[in-house]
N, CA, C, O and the ligand as a Tripos MOL2 file, in Angstrom:
@<TRIPOS>MOLECULE
protein
  245   243    62     0     0
PROTEIN
NO_CHARGES

@<TRIPOS>ATOM
      1 N          -9.5330   -5.6260    2.1400 N.3       1 MET1
      2 CA         -9.6070   -6.3320    0.6390 C.3       1 MET1
      3 C          -8.2630   -6.1440    0.1080 C.2       1 MET1
      4 O          -7.6300   -5.1060    0.2990 O.2       1 MET1
      5 N          -7.7430   -7.3070   -0.6730 N.am      2 LYS2
      6 CA         -6.4810   -7.2830   -1.2240 C.3       2 LYS2
      7 C          -6.6280   -7.0420   -2.6940 C.2       2 LYS2
      8 O          -7.6360   -7.4420   -3.2760 O.2       2 LYS2
      9 N          -5.7040   -6.4290   -3.3020 N.am      3 TYR3
     10 CA         -5.5350   -6.3200   -4.7950 C.3       3 TYR3
     11 C          -4.2170   -6.7780   -5.2680 C.2       3 TYR3
     12 O          -3.2250   -6.7140   -4.5420 O.2       3 TYR3
     13 N          -4.1850   -7.2390   -6.4740 N.am      4 ARG4
     14 CA         -2.9920   -7.5620   -7.0420 C.3       4 ARG4
     15 C          -2.5130   -6.5710   -8.0520 C.2       4 ARG4
     16 O          -3.1750   -6.3650   -9.0690 O.2       4 ARG4
     17 N          -1.3440   -5.9230   -7.8030 N.am      5 CYS5
     18 CA         -0.9840   -4.8680   -8.8510 C.3       5 CYS5
     19 C          -0.4840   -5.4670   -9.9440 C.2       5 CYS5
     20 O           0.3690   -6.3440   -9.8050 O.2       5 CYS5
     21 N          -0.9290   -5.0950  -11.1790 N.am      6 GLN6
     22 CA         -0.7360   -5.6440  -12.3740 C.3       6 GLN6
     23 C           0.7670   -5.3930  -12.9960 C.2       6 GLN6
     24 O           1.2590   -6.0200  -13.9350 O.2       6 GLN6
     25 N           1.3940   -4.3040  -12.2340 N.am      7 ILE7
     26 CA          2.7170   -4.0740  -12.7020 C.3       7 ILE7
     27 C           3.7620   -4.8360  -12.0270 C.2       7 ILE7
     28 O           4.5750   -5.5150  -12.6540 O.2       7 ILE7
     29 N           3.7500   -4.7250  -10.6740 N.am      8 CYS8
     30 CA          4.7860   -5.4710   -9.8020 C.3       8 CYS8
     31 C           4.3060   -6.7280   -9.3410 C.2       8 CYS8
     32 O           5.0170   -7.4700   -8.6620 O.2       8 CYS8
     33 N           3.0310   -7.0360   -9.7020 N.am      9 ASP9
     34 CA          2.4520   -8.4150   -9.2290 C.3       9 ASP9
     35 C           2.4450   -8.6870   -7.7840 C.2       9 ASP9
     36 O           2.3980   -9.8590   -7.4120 O.2       9 ASP9
     37 N           2.4840   -7.7580   -6.9580 N.am     10 ARG10
     38 CA          2.4230   -7.8960   -5.4880 C.3      10 ARG10
     39 C           0.9870   -7.7000   -5.0700 C.2      10 ARG10
     40 O           0.1770   -7.0810   -5.7600 O.2      10 ARG10
     41 N           0.6870   -8.2960   -3.8220 N.am     11 ASP11
     42 CA         -0.6280   -8.1680   -3.3080 C.3      11 ASP11
     43 C          -0.5430   -6.8840   -2.6180 C.2      11 ASP11
     44 O           0.5070   -6.6420   -2.0230 O.2      11 ASP11
     45 N          -1.5330   -5.9790   -2.6040 N.am     12 ILE12
     46 CA         -1.5570   -4.7840   -1.9670 C.3      12 ILE12
     47 C          -2.8320   -4.5530   -1.2200 C.2      12 ILE12
     48 O          -3.8190   -5.1940   -1.5780 O.2      12 ILE12
     49 N          -2.9280   -3.7030   -0.2140 N.am     13 ASP13
     50 CA         -4.0230   -3.4930    0.4720 C.3      13 ASP13
     51 C          -4.7530   -2.2530   -0.0630 C.2      13 ASP13
     52 O          -5.9780   -2.2690   -0.1780 O.2      13 ASP13
     53 N          -4.0810   -1.2670   -0.3630 N.am     14 ASP14
     54 CA         -4.6910   -0.2140   -1.0390 C.3      14 ASP14
     55 C          -4.2900   -0.1360   -2.6280 C.2      14 ASP14
     56 O          -3.2120   -0.5790   -3.0220 O.2      14 ASP14
     57 N          -5.1170    0.3830   -3.3830 N.am     15 PHE15
     58 CA         -4.5830    0.5480   -4.7140 C.3      15 PHE15
     59 C          -5.1760    2.0110   -5.2690 C.2      15 PHE15
     60 O          -6.1800    2.5850   -4.8460 O.2      15 PHE15
     61 N          -4.3200    2.4350   -6.2850 N.am     16 VAL16
     62 CA         -4.6660    3.6360   -6.8570 C.3      16 VAL16
     63 C          -5.5870    3.4200   -8.0580 C.2      16 VAL16
     64 O          -5.2380    2.7280   -9.0150 O.2      16 VAL16
     65 N          -6.7670    4.0260   -7.9810 N.am     17 SER17
     66 CA         -7.5510    3.9240   -9.1270 C.3      17 SER17
     67 C          -6.9120    4.8450  -10.2280 C.2      17 SER17
     68 O          -6.3410    5.9050   -9.9710 O.2      17 SER17
     69 N          -7.0660    4.3400  -11.4290 N.am     18 ILE18
     70 CA         -6.5370    5.0710  -12.6280 C.3      18 ILE18
     71 C          -7.0180    6.3340  -12.6140 C.2      18 ILE18
     72 O          -6.2700    7.2410  -12.9790 O.2      18 ILE18
     73 N          -8.2290    6.5930  -12.2290 N.am     19 ALA19
     74 CA         -8.7990    7.9790  -12.2190 C.3      19 ALA19
     75 C          -7.9030    9.0200  -11.5850 C.2      19 ALA19
     76 O          -7.8530   10.1570  -12.0530 O.2      19 ALA19
     77 N          -7.1830    8.6510  -10.5150 N.am     20 HIS20
     78 CA         -6.2660    9.4220   -9.9290 C.3      20 HIS20
     79 C          -5.1850   10.1000  -10.7770 C.2      20 HIS20
     80 O          -4.7510   11.2270  -10.5390 O.2      20 HIS20
     81 N          -4.7940    9.3310  -11.7700 N.am     21 ILE21
     82 CA         -3.6320    9.7690  -12.7020 C.3      21 ILE21
     83 C          -4.2480    9.9730  -14.0600 C.2      21 ILE21
     84 O          -3.4870    9.9880  -15.0280 O.2      21 ILE21
     85 N          -5.4000   10.1140  -14.2210 N.am     22 LYS22
     86 CA         -6.0470   10.1080  -15.5380 C.3      22 LYS22
     87 C          -5.5010   11.2950  -16.3130 C.2      22 LYS22
     88 O          -5.2220   11.1690  -17.5050 O.2      22 LYS22
     89 N          -5.3400   12.4490  -15.6650 N.am     23 ALA23
     90 CA         -4.9300   13.7570  -16.2700 C.3      23 ALA23
     91 C          -3.4770   13.5030  -16.6790 C.2      23 ALA23
     92 O          -2.9760   14.2710  -17.5010 O.2      23 ALA23
     93 N          -2.7930   12.5450  -16.2030 N.am     24 GLU24
     94 CA         -1.3580   12.4350  -16.4290 C.3      24 GLU24
     95 C          -1.0610   11.4310  -17.6760 C.2      24 GLU24
     96 O          -0.4400   10.3850  -17.4870 O.2      24 GLU24
     97 N          -1.4710   11.7540  -18.7770 N.am     25 GLU25
     98 CA         -1.3310   11.0110  -19.9730 C.3      25 GLU25
     99 C           0.1520   10.4990  -20.1440 C.2      25 GLU25
    100 O           0.3500    9.3520  -20.5430 O.2      25 GLU25
    101 N           1.0450   11.2280  -19.8850 N.am     26 TYR26
    102 CA          2.3440   10.8630  -20.2160 C.3      26 TYR26
    103 C           2.8800    9.6890  -19.2650 C.2      26 TYR26
    104 O           3.7660    8.9020  -19.5950 O.2      26 TYR26
    105 N           2.2600    9.6900  -18.1300 N.am     27 ILE27
    106 CA          2.4690    8.5150  -17.2680 C.3      27 ILE27
    107 C           1.9470    7.2430  -17.7510 C.2      27 ILE27
    108 O           2.5810    6.1970  -17.6080 O.2      27 ILE27
    109 N           0.7570    7.3050  -18.3460 N.am     28 LEU28
    110 CA         -0.1250    6.1620  -18.8350 C.3      28 LEU28
    111 C           0.7530    5.7140  -20.0560 C.2      28 LEU28
    112 O           0.8900    4.5120  -20.2810 O.2      28 LEU28
    113 N           1.2990    6.5790  -20.7800 N.am     29 LYS29
    114 CA          2.0270    6.2660  -21.9920 C.3      29 LYS29
    115 C           3.2980    5.4160  -21.6030 C.2      29 LYS29
    116 O           3.6350    4.4350  -22.2650 O.2      29 LYS29
    117 N           3.9170    5.8100  -20.5930 N.am     30 LEU30
    118 CA          5.1530    5.0880  -20.2300 C.3      30 LEU30
    119 C           4.7690    3.7950  -19.5280 C.2      30 LEU30
    120 O           5.4940    2.8050  -19.6200 O.2      30 LEU30
    121 N           3.6880    3.7890  -18.8570 N.am     31 ILE31
    122 CA          3.3090    2.4740  -18.2300 C.3      31 ILE31
    123 C           3.0510    1.5250  -19.4680 C.2      31 ILE31
    124 O           3.5370    0.3950  -19.5180 O.2      31 ILE31
    125 N           2.3170    2.0150  -20.3850 N.am     32 ARG32
    126 CA          1.8820    1.1510  -21.5810 C.3      32 ARG32
    127 C           3.1770    0.6670  -22.2660 C.2      32 ARG32
    128 O           3.3160   -0.4760  -22.7000 O.2      32 ARG32
    129 N           4.0500    1.5740  -22.3200 N.am     33 ARG33
    130 CA          5.3810    1.2490  -23.0660 C.3      33 ARG33
    131 C           6.0760    0.0010  -22.3990 C.2      33 ARG33
    132 O           6.5320   -0.9190  -23.0790 O.2      33 ARG33
    133 N           6.1260    0.0310  -21.0650 N.am     34 ASP34
    134 CA          6.8050   -0.9880  -20.3130 C.3      34 ASP34
    135 C           5.9050   -2.3430  -20.0870 C.2      34 ASP34
    136 O           6.3590   -3.4740  -19.9150 O.2      34 ASP34
    137 N           4.5930   -1.9830  -20.1250 N.am     35 HIS35
    138 CA          3.6470   -3.1020  -19.8030 C.3      35 HIS35
    139 C           2.5610   -3.0700  -20.8810 C.2      35 HIS35
    140 O           1.4950   -2.5180  -20.6100 O.2      35 HIS35
    141 N           2.7290   -3.5470  -21.9180 N.am     36 PRO36
    142 CA          1.7650   -3.4650  -23.0400 C.3      36 PRO36
    143 C           0.3620   -4.1660  -22.6550 C.2      36 PRO36
    144 O          -0.6890   -3.7710  -23.1600 O.2      36 PRO36
    145 N           0.4040   -5.1110  -21.8350 N.am     37 GLU37
    146 CA         -0.7830   -5.8810  -21.3040 C.3      37 GLU37
    147 C          -1.4990   -4.9940  -20.1710 C.2      37 GLU37
    148 O          -2.5470   -5.3760  -19.6520 O.2      37 GLU37
    149 N          -0.9580   -3.9530  -19.8670 N.am     38 TRP38
    150 CA         -1.5670   -3.0680  -18.5970 C.3      38 TRP38
    151 C          -2.8950   -2.6080  -18.9660 C.2      38 TRP38
    152 O          -3.0780   -2.2780  -20.1380 O.2      38 TRP38
    153 N          -3.8740   -2.5390  -18.1040 N.am     39 LYS39
    154 CA         -5.1180   -2.0620  -18.3240 C.3      39 LYS39
    155 C          -5.4820   -0.8670  -17.3080 C.2      39 LYS39
    156 O          -5.2150   -0.9140  -16.1070 O.2      39 LYS39
    157 N          -6.0490    0.0850  -17.8700 N.am     40 GLU40
    158 CA         -6.3720    1.3740  -17.1240 C.3      40 GLU40
    159 C          -7.2930    0.9870  -15.9220 C.2      40 GLU40
    160 O          -7.0810    1.4750  -14.8120 O.2      40 GLU40
    161 N          -8.3350    0.0910  -16.1470 N.am     41 ASP41
    162 CA         -9.3690   -0.1740  -15.2390 C.3      41 ASP41
    163 C          -9.0170   -1.2460  -14.1690 C.2      41 ASP41
    164 O          -9.8630   -1.7150  -13.4070 O.2      41 ASP41
    165 N          -7.7800   -1.5770  -14.1690 N.am     42 LYS42
    166 CA         -7.2700   -2.5510  -13.2600 C.3      42 LYS42
    167 C          -6.3790   -1.9760  -12.1940 C.2      42 LYS42
    168 O          -5.9160   -0.8380  -12.2770 O.2      42 LYS42
    169 N          -6.1440   -2.8260  -11.1500 N.am     43 GLU43
    170 CA         -5.5870   -2.2660   -9.9900 C.3      43 GLU43
    171 C          -3.9270   -2.0200  -10.2370 C.2      43 GLU43
    172 O          -3.1980   -2.8570  -10.7690 O.2      43 GLU43
    173 N          -3.5220   -0.8160   -9.7860 N.am     44 THR44
    174 CA         -2.1710   -0.4280   -9.8830 C.3      44 THR44
    175 C          -1.7760    0.1720   -8.6150 C.2      44 THR44
    176 O          -2.4500    1.1040   -8.1750 O.2      44 THR44
    177 N          -0.6650   -0.2980   -7.9170 N.am     45 CYS45
    178 CA         -0.2840    0.2730   -6.4700 C.3      45 CYS45
    179 C           0.3520    1.4860   -6.5980 C.2      45 CYS45
    180 O           0.8710    1.8800   -7.6430 O.2      45 CYS45
    181 N           0.3210    2.1410   -5.4600 N.am     46 HIS46
    182 CA          0.8900    3.5500   -5.2500 C.3      46 HIS46
    183 C           2.4690    3.5900   -5.7750 C.2      46 HIS46
    184 O           2.9500    4.4970   -6.4530 O.2      46 HIS46
    185 N           3.1140    2.4900   -5.3430 N.am     47 LYS47
    186 CA          4.5260    2.4730   -5.6830 C.3      47 LYS47
    187 C           4.8250    2.5100   -7.1140 C.2      47 LYS47
    188 O           5.7830    3.1550   -7.5410 O.2      47 LYS47
    189 N           4.0500    1.8510   -7.8610 N.am     48 CYS48
    190 CA          4.2840    1.8580   -9.3840 C.3      48 CYS48
    191 C           3.9220    3.1160   -9.9310 C.2      48 CYS48
    192 O           4.6670    3.5920  -10.7880 O.2      48 CYS48
    193 N           2.8240    3.7880   -9.5560 N.am     49 VAL49
    194 CA          2.4580    5.0600  -10.1220 C.3      49 VAL49
    195 C           3.3940    6.0390   -9.6380 C.2      49 VAL49
    196 O           3.7390    6.9210  -10.4240 O.2      49 VAL49
    197 N           3.9380    6.0250   -8.2740 N.am     50 ASP50
    198 CA          4.9310    7.0400   -7.9570 C.3      50 ASP50
    199 C           6.2500    6.8170   -8.7580 C.2      50 ASP50
    200 O           7.0010    7.7520   -9.0370 O.2      50 ASP50
    201 N           6.4880    5.5200   -9.1110 N.am     51 TYR51
    202 CA          7.7200    5.3380   -9.7610 C.3      51 TYR51
    203 C           7.7800    6.0090  -11.1190 C.2      51 TYR51
    204 O           8.7530    6.6620  -11.4970 O.2      51 TYR51
    205 N           6.6040    5.7940  -11.8760 N.am     52 TYR52
    206 CA          6.5150    6.4930  -13.1180 C.3      52 TYR52
    207 C           6.3490    7.9340  -13.0890 C.2      52 TYR52
    208 O           6.7550    8.6000  -14.0410 O.2      52 TYR52
    209 N           5.7890    8.4830  -12.0840 N.am     53 ARG53
    210 CA          5.6520    9.9400  -11.8790 C.3      53 ARG53
    211 C           6.9380   10.4630  -11.7170 C.2      53 ARG53
    212 O           7.3120   11.4790  -12.3020 O.2      53 ARG53
    213 N           7.7640    9.6920  -10.8040 N.am     54 LYS54
    214 CA          9.1090   10.2880  -10.6220 C.3      54 LYS54
    215 C           9.9870   10.2310  -11.8870 C.2      54 LYS54
    216 O          10.7150   11.1700  -12.2100 O.2      54 LYS54
    217 N           9.8910    9.1360  -12.5570 N.am     55 LEU55
    218 CA         10.6090    9.0030  -13.6820 C.3      55 LEU55
    219 C          10.2860   10.0620  -14.7690 C.2      55 LEU55
    220 O          11.1850   10.5060  -15.4830 O.2      55 LEU55
    221 N           9.0030   10.4630  -14.8880 N.am     56 VAL56
    222 CA          8.6250   11.5290  -15.7620 C.3      56 VAL56
    223 C           9.2500   12.9310  -15.2140 C.2      56 VAL56
    224 O           9.7450   13.7820  -15.9540 O.2      56 VAL56
    225 N           9.1560   13.0240  -13.9050 N.am     57 LYS57
    226 CA          9.7230   14.2350  -13.3330 C.3      57 LYS57
    227 C          11.2260   14.4990  -13.5990 C.2      57 LYS57
    228 O          11.7060   15.5670  -13.9770 O.2      57 LYS57
    229 N          11.8710   13.3770  -13.3450 N.am     58 GLU58
    230 CA         13.3590   13.5150  -13.5340 C.3      58 GLU58
    231 C          13.8850   13.6490  -14.9210 C.2      58 GLU58
    232 O          14.9430   14.2160  -15.1930 O.2      58 GLU58
    233 N          13.0460   13.0700  -15.8180 N.am     59 ASN59
    234 CA         13.4250   13.0750  -17.1540 C.3      59 ASN59
    235 C          12.7770   14.2120  -17.8650 C.2      59 ASN59
    236 O          13.1590   14.5030  -18.9990 O.2      59 ASN59
    237 N          11.8170   14.8790  -17.2750 N.am     60 GLU60
    238 CA         10.9700   15.9400  -17.7800 C.3      60 GLU60
    239 C          10.5810   15.7240  -19.2970 C.2      60 GLU60
    240 O          10.8790   16.4210  -20.2680 O.2      60 GLU60
    241 N           9.8020   14.5170  -19.2300 N.am     61 ILE61
    242 CA          9.4150   14.0420  -20.5090 C.3      61 ILE61
    243 C           8.0840   14.8810  -20.8280 C.2      61 ILE61
    244 O           7.4820   14.7060  -21.8880 O.2      61 ILE61
    245 ZN          2.9010   -2.3020   -8.1780 Zn       62 ZN62
@<TRIPOS>BOND
     1     1     2 1
     2     2     3 1
     3     3     4 2
     4     3     5 am
     5     5     6 1
     6     6     7 1
     7     7     8 2
     8     7     9 am
     9     9    10 1
    10    10    11 1
    11    11    12 2
    12    11    13 am
    13    13    14 1
    14    14    15 1
    15    15    16 2
    16    15    17 am
    17    17    18 1
    18    18    19 1
    19    19    20 2
    20    19    21 am
    21    21    22 1
    22    22    23 1
    23    23    24 2
    24    23    25 am
    25    25    26 1
    26    26    27 1
    27    27    28 2
    28    27    29 am
    29    29    30 1
    30    30    31 1
    31    31    32 2
    32    31    33 am
    33    33    34 1
    34    34    35 1
    35    35    36 2
    36    35    37 am
    37    37    38 1
    38    38    39 1
    39    39    40 2
    40    39    41 am
    41    41    42 1
    42    42    43 1
    43    43    44 2
    44    43    45 am
    45    45    46 1
    46    46    47 1
    47    47    48 2
    48    47    49 am
    49    49    50 1
    50    50    51 1
    51    51    52 2
    52    51    53 am
    53    53    54 1
    54    54    55 1
    55    55    56 2
    56    55    57 am
    57    57    58 1
    58    58    59 1
    59    59    60 2
    60    59    61 am
    61    61    62 1
    62    62    63 1
    63    63    64 2
    64    63    65 am
    65    65    66 1
    66    66    67 1
    67    67    68 2
    68    67    69 am
    69    69    70 1
    70    70    71 1
    71    71    72 2
    72    71    73 am
    73    73    74 1
    74    74    75 1
    75    75    76 2
    76    75    77 am
    77    77    78 1
    78    78    79 1
    79    79    80 2
    80    79    81 am
    81    81    82 1
    82    82    83 1
    83    83    84 2
    84    83    85 am
    85    85    86 1
    86    86    87 1
    87    87    88 2
    88    87    89 am
    89    89    90 1
    90    90    91 1
    91    91    92 2
    92    91    93 am
    93    93    94 1
    94    94    95 1
    95    95    96 2
    96    95    97 am
    97    97    98 1
    98    98    99 1
    99    99   100 2
   100    99   101 am
   101   101   102 1
   102   102   103 1
   103   103   104 2
   104   103   105 am
   105   105   106 1
   106   106   107 1
   107   107   108 2
   108   107   109 am
   109   109   110 1
   110   110   111 1
   111   111   112 2
   112   111   113 am
   113   113   114 1
   114   114   115 1
   115   115   116 2
   116   115   117 am
   117   117   118 1
   118   118   119 1
   119   119   120 2
   120   119   121 am
   121   121   122 1
   122   122   123 1
   123   123   124 2
   124   123   125 am
   125   125   126 1
   126   126   127 1
   127   127   128 2
   128   127   129 am
   129   129   130 1
   130   130   131 1
   131   131   132 2
   132   131   133 am
   133   133   134 1
   134   134   135 1
   135   135   136 2
   136   135   137 am
   137   137   138 1
   138   138   139 1
   139   139   140 2
   140   139   141 am
   141   141   142 1
   142   142   143 1
   143   143   144 2
   144   143   145 am
   145   145   146 1
   146   146   147 1
   147   147   148 2
   148   147   149 am
   149   149   150 1
   150   150   151 1
   151   151   152 2
   152   151   153 am
   153   153   154 1
   154   154   155 1
   155   155   156 2
   156   155   157 am
   157   157   158 1
   158   158   159 1
   159   159   160 2
   160   159   161 am
   161   161   162 1
   162   162   163 1
   163   163   164 2
   164   163   165 am
   165   165   166 1
   166   166   167 1
   167   167   168 2
   168   167   169 am
   169   169   170 1
   170   170   171 1
   171   171   172 2
   172   171   173 am
   173   173   174 1
   174   174   175 1
   175   175   176 2
   176   175   177 am
   177   177   178 1
   178   178   179 1
   179   179   180 2
   180   179   181 am
   181   181   182 1
   182   182   183 1
   183   183   184 2
   184   183   185 am
   185   185   186 1
   186   186   187 1
   187   187   188 2
   188   187   189 am
   189   189   190 1
   190   190   191 1
   191   191   192 2
   192   191   193 am
   193   193   194 1
   194   194   195 1
   195   195   196 2
   196   195   197 am
   197   197   198 1
   198   198   199 1
   199   199   200 2
   200   199   201 am
   201   201   202 1
   202   202   203 1
   203   203   204 2
   204   203   205 am
   205   205   206 1
   206   206   207 1
   207   207   208 2
   208   207   209 am
   209   209   210 1
   210   210   211 1
   211   211   212 2
   212   211   213 am
   213   213   214 1
   214   214   215 1
   215   215   216 2
   216   215   217 am
   217   217   218 1
   218   218   219 1
   219   219   220 2
   220   219   221 am
   221   221   222 1
   222   222   223 1
   223   223   224 2
   224   223   225 am
   225   225   226 1
   226   226   227 1
   227   227   228 2
   228   227   229 am
   229   229   230 1
   230   230   231 1
   231   231   232 2
   232   231   233 am
   233   233   234 1
   234   234   235 1
   235   235   236 2
   236   235   237 am
   237   237   238 1
   238   238   239 1
   239   239   240 2
   240   239   241 am
   241   241   242 1
   242   242   243 1
   243   243   244 2
@<TRIPOS>SUBSTRUCTURE
     1 MET1         2 RESIDUE 1 A MET
     2 LYS2         6 RESIDUE 1 A LYS
     3 TYR3        10 RESIDUE 1 A TYR
     4 ARG4        14 RESIDUE 1 A ARG
     5 CYS5        18 RESIDUE 1 A CYS
     6 GLN6        22 RESIDUE 1 A GLN
     7 ILE7        26 RESIDUE 1 A ILE
     8 CYS8        30 RESIDUE 1 A CYS
     9 ASP9        34 RESIDUE 1 A ASP
    10 ARG10       38 RESIDUE 1 A ARG
    11 ASP11       42 RESIDUE 1 A ASP
    12 ILE12       46 RESIDUE 1 A ILE
    13 ASP13       50 RESIDUE 1 A ASP
    14 ASP14       54 RESIDUE 1 A ASP
    15 PHE15       58 RESIDUE 1 A PHE
    16 VAL16       62 RESIDUE 1 A VAL
    17 SER17       66 RESIDUE 1 A SER
    18 ILE18       70 RESIDUE 1 A ILE
    19 ALA19       74 RESIDUE 1 A ALA
    20 HIS20       78 RESIDUE 1 A HIS
    21 ILE21       82 RESIDUE 1 A ILE
    22 LYS22       86 RESIDUE 1 A LYS
    23 ALA23       90 RESIDUE 1 A ALA
    24 GLU24       94 RESIDUE 1 A GLU
    25 GLU25       98 RESIDUE 1 A GLU
    26 TYR26      102 RESIDUE 1 A TYR
    27 ILE27      106 RESIDUE 1 A ILE
    28 LEU28      110 RESIDUE 1 A LEU
    29 LYS29      114 RESIDUE 1 A LYS
    30 LEU30      118 RESIDUE 1 A LEU
    31 ILE31      122 RESIDUE 1 A ILE
    32 ARG32      126 RESIDUE 1 A ARG
    33 ARG33      130 RESIDUE 1 A ARG
    34 ASP34      134 RESIDUE 1 A ASP
    35 HIS35      138 RESIDUE 1 A HIS
    36 PRO36      142 RESIDUE 1 A PRO
    37 GLU37      146 RESIDUE 1 A GLU
    38 TRP38      150 RESIDUE 1 A TRP
    39 LYS39      154 RESIDUE 1 A LYS
    40 GLU40      158 RESIDUE 1 A GLU
    41 ASP41      162 RESIDUE 1 A ASP
    42 LYS42      166 RESIDUE 1 A LYS
    43 GLU43      170 RESIDUE 1 A GLU
    44 THR44      174 RESIDUE 1 A THR
    45 CYS45      178 RESIDUE 1 A CYS
    46 HIS46      182 RESIDUE 1 A HIS
    47 LYS47      186 RESIDUE 1 A LYS
    48 CYS48      190 RESIDUE 1 A CYS
    49 VAL49      194 RESIDUE 1 A VAL
    50 ASP50      198 RESIDUE 1 A ASP
    51 TYR51      202 RESIDUE 1 A TYR
    52 TYR52      206 RESIDUE 1 A TYR
    53 ARG53      210 RESIDUE 1 A ARG
    54 LYS54      214 RESIDUE 1 A LYS
    55 LEU55      218 RESIDUE 1 A LEU
    56 VAL56      222 RESIDUE 1 A VAL
    57 LYS57      226 RESIDUE 1 A LYS
    58 GLU58      230 RESIDUE 1 A GLU
    59 ASN59      234 RESIDUE 1 A ASN
    60 GLU60      238 RESIDUE 1 A GLU
    61 ILE61      242 RESIDUE 1 A ILE
    62 ZN62       245 GROUP 0 **** ****
């Protein structure tokens, strides 16, 4: 099954349920800042989640 990542707009085979990163509120905050239309219950791919996770780590937000 294919999903469309709502952040990078690519078709992906697997997706990260937001449940996986639910504990990481600061990541959600960053995504919402860059993508106001982003929805927690919709598909987001690993790459995008990793991108924001890294961003947070590097900047120690
Ligand atoms: Zn993506």
